[in-house]
C-alpha positions as CSV (number, residue, x, y, z in Angstrom):
1,M,87.9,131.6,91.8
2,T,87.1,128.1,92.3
3,S,87.0,126.7,96.2
4,L,89.5,125.4,97.8
5,A,88.0,122.2,99.0
6,E,87.0,122.1,94.5
7,R,90.7,122.4,94.0
8,L,91.5,119.9,96.1
9,W,89.4,117.6,94.4
10,Q,90.4,118.2,91.3
11,S,94.6,117.7,92.6
12,R,93.4,114.4,94.1
13,R,91.8,113.1,90.8
14,Y,93.7,114.5,88.1
15,G,97.6,114.4,89.7
16,R,98.2,118.3,90.3
17,N,100.0,119.9,93.5
18,I,98.0,123.7,94.8
19,V,99.7,126.5,96.5
20,I,96.8,127.6,99.5
21,A,96.8,131.1,100.3
22,D,97.6,132.9,103.1
23,H,93.8,133.5,103.7
24,E,92.7,130.2,102.9
25,T,94.8,128.0,105.7
26,P,92.9,126.9,107.9
27,K,93.4,128.7,111.8
28,N,91.8,125.6,113.5
29,N,91.1,122.0,113.2
30,E,87.0,122.9,113.0
31,E,88.1,125.1,110.5
32,A,90.7,122.4,108.4
33,I,87.8,119.3,109.1
34,A,85.2,121.4,107.3
35,I,87.4,122.0,104.1
36,Q,88.1,118.5,104.3
37,Q,84.1,117.2,104.2
38,A,83.8,119.8,101.4
39,A,86.6,118.4,99.5
40,I,85.0,114.9,100.5
41,K,81.7,116.5,98.8
42,C,83.3,117.3,95.8
43,S,84.5,113.6,95.5
44,G,80.7,112.1,95.2
45,L,82.3,109.6,96.8
46,P,81.0,107.4,99.4
47,S,82.7,107.0,102.4
48,I,83.4,102.8,104.2
49,G,84.7,104.1,107.5
50,F,87.9,106.5,108.5
51,K,92.2,106.7,108.5
52,V,93.6,107.7,111.4
53,G,96.9,109.5,110.9
54,S,99.8,110.8,113.0
55,T,99.7,107.8,115.7
56,S,102.9,107.3,116.0
57,A,105.9,109.0,117.6
58,E,107.5,109.3,114.1
59,A,104.1,110.7,112.2
60,Q,103.7,113.3,115.5
61,N,107.0,114.5,114.3
62,I,106.8,114.9,110.4
63,L,103.7,117.0,111.3
64,K,104.5,118.8,114.1
65,T,101.6,117.8,116.3
66,T,100.8,116.1,119.7
67,E,97.9,114.5,118.2
68,P,96.2,112.1,115.7
69,G,93.5,113.6,112.9
70,A,90.9,111.3,110.5
71,C,89.5,111.4,107.4
72,P,87.1,109.7,106.1
73,I,87.8,106.6,103.7
74,L,86.3,107.2,100.1
75,S,85.2,103.9,98.5
76,G,86.5,104.6,94.8
77,F,89.9,104.9,96.7
78,F,90.0,101.9,98.7
79,Y,91.3,97.9,97.2
80,I,91.1,94.7,98.0
81,S,94.8,92.3,98.2
82,P,96.1,91.6,95.9
83,A,95.7,95.1,94.5
84,T,97.2,97.4,91.5
85,I,96.8,101.3,92.6
86,P,97.8,103.8,90.3
87,I,99.9,106.8,91.4
88,F,100.8,110.0,90.7
89,E,104.5,111.2,91.6
90,T,103.7,114.6,92.0
91,H,101.6,113.2,95.6
92,K,105.7,112.4,96.8
93,P,103.4,108.7,97.6
94,A,104.5,106.8,100.8
95,V,103.2,103.7,102.3
96,E,102.3,102.7,106.0
97,C,101.8,99.0,107.0
98,E,98.7,99.8,109.6
99,F,96.1,97.8,111.8
100,V,92.6,98.1,110.1
101,L,89.8,97.4,112.9
102,R,86.1,96.6,111.8
103,V,83.5,98.2,113.7
104,G,80.6,95.2,114.7
105,R,78.5,97.7,116.5
106,D,77.1,101.2,116.4
107,L,78.7,103.4,118.6
108,P,76.5,106.4,118.5
109,P,77.1,110.2,119.9
110,R,76.6,110.3,124.1
111,N,78.3,112.2,127.2
112,K,80.0,109.8,128.6
113,K,83.3,109.5,126.9
114,Y,83.9,105.2,125.8
115,S,86.5,103.1,127.0
116,F,89.5,100.8,125.8
117,E,87.0,97.9,126.9
118,E,83.5,98.9,125.5
119,T,85.8,100.0,122.0
120,L,87.7,96.8,122.4
121,H,84.3,94.8,122.8
122,A,83.0,96.8,119.8
123,I,85.2,95.1,116.9
124,D,84.7,92.2,115.2
125,G,87.3,91.6,112.8
126,V,90.4,92.8,111.6
127,A,92.8,93.6,108.7
128,A,96.4,93.7,107.4
129,A,96.7,97.1,105.6
130,V,98.2,99.3,103.8
131,E,97.9,102.8,103.6
132,V,99.3,105.4,100.4
133,V,99.6,108.8,101.3
134,G,100.9,111.4,100.0
135,S,100.1,115.1,99.4
136,R,98.2,117.4,96.3
137,L,100.3,120.7,98.5
138,A,103.1,121.9,96.9
139,G,105.7,120.4,98.5
140,G,104.8,117.4,99.7
141,L,103.8,116.7,103.1
142,M,107.1,117.5,105.7
143,G,106.3,120.8,107.5
144,K,102.5,120.8,106.3
145,G,101.5,120.4,110.0
146,R,98.6,118.7,111.3
147,L,96.0,121.2,109.8
148,L,96.4,121.9,106.0
149,T,96.8,117.7,106.3
150,T,93.6,116.8,107.9
151,M,92.1,119.4,105.2
152,D,93.8,117.1,102.7
153,Y,92.1,114.3,102.9
154,G,94.2,113.5,106.2
155,A,97.1,113.0,103.5
156,N,95.4,109.8,102.0
157,I,95.5,108.4,98.7
158,A,94.3,104.8,98.5
159,L,94.0,102.1,101.4
160,A,94.2,98.5,100.9
161,I,93.6,95.8,103.4
162,G,93.9,91.5,103.5
163,E,91.1,89.0,104.7
164,I,89.1,90.3,108.2
165,C,90.2,88.4,110.4
166,T,87.5,87.2,112.6
167,R,89.5,85.3,115.0
168,W,91.6,88.3,116.1
169,Q,91.1,88.2,120.0
170,D,94.4,85.3,119.5
171,F,96.7,87.9,119.0
172,D,98.2,90.6,121.2
173,L,98.1,93.8,118.5
174,A,100.0,96.0,120.5
175,E,102.9,93.3,121.0
176,H,102.3,92.1,117.2
177,E,104.6,92.8,114.8
178,V,104.5,93.9,111.0
179,K,107.4,94.0,108.5
180,V,107.3,95.5,104.9
181,S,109.1,94.3,102.1
182,V,109.6,96.7,98.4
183,N,110.5,94.9,95.7
184,D,111.3,91.4,98.1
185,T,113.5,93.2,100.2
186,V,112.5,94.3,103.9
187,R,112.6,97.8,104.7
188,E,111.2,97.6,107.7
189,R,109.7,96.6,111.0
190,G,107.4,97.6,113.6
191,T,104.7,96.5,116.2
192,G,100.8,97.9,116.9
193,A,102.0,99.6,120.2
194,R,103.5,102.3,117.8
195,A,99.5,103.6,116.7
196,L,98.6,105.2,120.5
197,G,100.6,102.1,122.3
198,H,98.0,100.1,121.2
199,P,95.7,100.0,117.5
200,I,92.5,99.7,120.0
201,K,93.0,102.9,121.6
202,V,93.6,104.3,118.3
203,L,89.7,103.5,117.7
204,Q,89.0,104.4,121.3
205,W,90.2,108.3,119.9
206,L,88.3,108.0,117.1
207,A,84.8,107.1,118.8
208,N,85.0,109.9,121.7
209,T,85.9,112.6,118.9
210,K,83.2,111.3,116.5
211,S,80.5,111.1,119.6
212,Q,81.7,114.9,120.5
213,T,81.0,116.0,117.0
214,G,77.2,114.5,117.0
215,R,78.4,111.8,114.3
216,G,79.7,108.6,116.5
217,L,80.8,105.3,114.5
218,L,78.7,102.9,112.5
219,R,78.4,99.5,112.5
220,G,80.6,97.6,109.5
221,E,83.1,101.1,109.4
222,I,86.8,100.1,109.5
223,I,88.9,102.5,110.7
224,S,92.6,102.6,110.2
225,T,94.9,103.4,112.9
226,G,98.1,104.6,111.2
227,T,101.5,103.4,111.1
228,C,103.1,100.2,112.2
229,T,106.1,100.9,110.8
230,G,107.6,104.4,109.4
231,L,107.2,106.0,105.8
232,I,108.1,104.6,103.1
233,P,108.5,106.5,99.6
234,V,107.2,104.5,96.7
235,S,107.4,104.9,92.9
236,N,105.4,103.6,89.5
237,G,106.2,99.9,88.9
238,D,107.4,99.1,93.1
239,R,105.5,96.2,94.5
240,V,104.9,96.4,98.7
241,V,104.4,93.3,100.4
242,A,103.0,94.3,104.4
243,D,103.2,91.0,106.3
244,F,101.1,90.6,109.1
245,G,101.8,87.1,110.2
246,G,99.0,84.8,111.4
247,L,96.7,88.5,110.8
248,G,97.3,88.3,107.1
249,R,99.0,90.3,104.6
250,V,98.7,92.5,101.9
251,E,99.8,93.3,98.4
252,V,100.4,96.3,96.2
253,M,101.7,97.5,93.1
254,F,102.0,100.5,91.8
255,M,101.5,102.1,88.5
256,S,101.5,105.6,87.3
257,R,98.9,107.7,86.3
258,E,99.0,110.8,83.8
259,I,98.4,113.9,84.4
260,S,95.8,115.6,83.5
């Protein structure tokens, strides 16, 4: 039988949905991450950083969790604005507007936890971003929980970012307003505080999580920090604009892909 990891990859690649048997369901976070890593290996794609999810109260409620989760961002699903992104309707795609932080120096594994100030000073750039999320699992994201979502590439479909801003210190990221429009109609507004109270707290959480696993974070990696605007379903032909004011904007058009 084809492994669960391979089935996840083929579902992501070809627009399919899969049903998870009871014996395949991860029992804890370690098992979920092991399946995720195997699915990433099946893709053969390098990672350029990490996406962090369920950092807002709304997202945690959807996944019935009280903590974030993370997954590598695969190079084949990374875009620079303006971008046209192919989607499968079977994956029930939706968009989230997020801050992206670029790591300016290595944050290696260590026994002592990284502080807010240390992670703050490790950032050398900030960008506006749109993450496209969805599920390769039958029935979509709702009710799947943190473990199944972690296993399924962290629910990531794609990530598009705007220009990296190197004068980001001029902005209060927690209070910075973001608005998202779909087909020229403003749908949601939010601030960076929706992501664990501050986007930098998301990087702090990730740095300490990866430090515990002996991996750490590397200079040049980008980290998306979770939605500031909620979850907005999108379809073929939709045009999404995420406006981060002085931090830039992201424009994305969606085109459908045929299921193989």
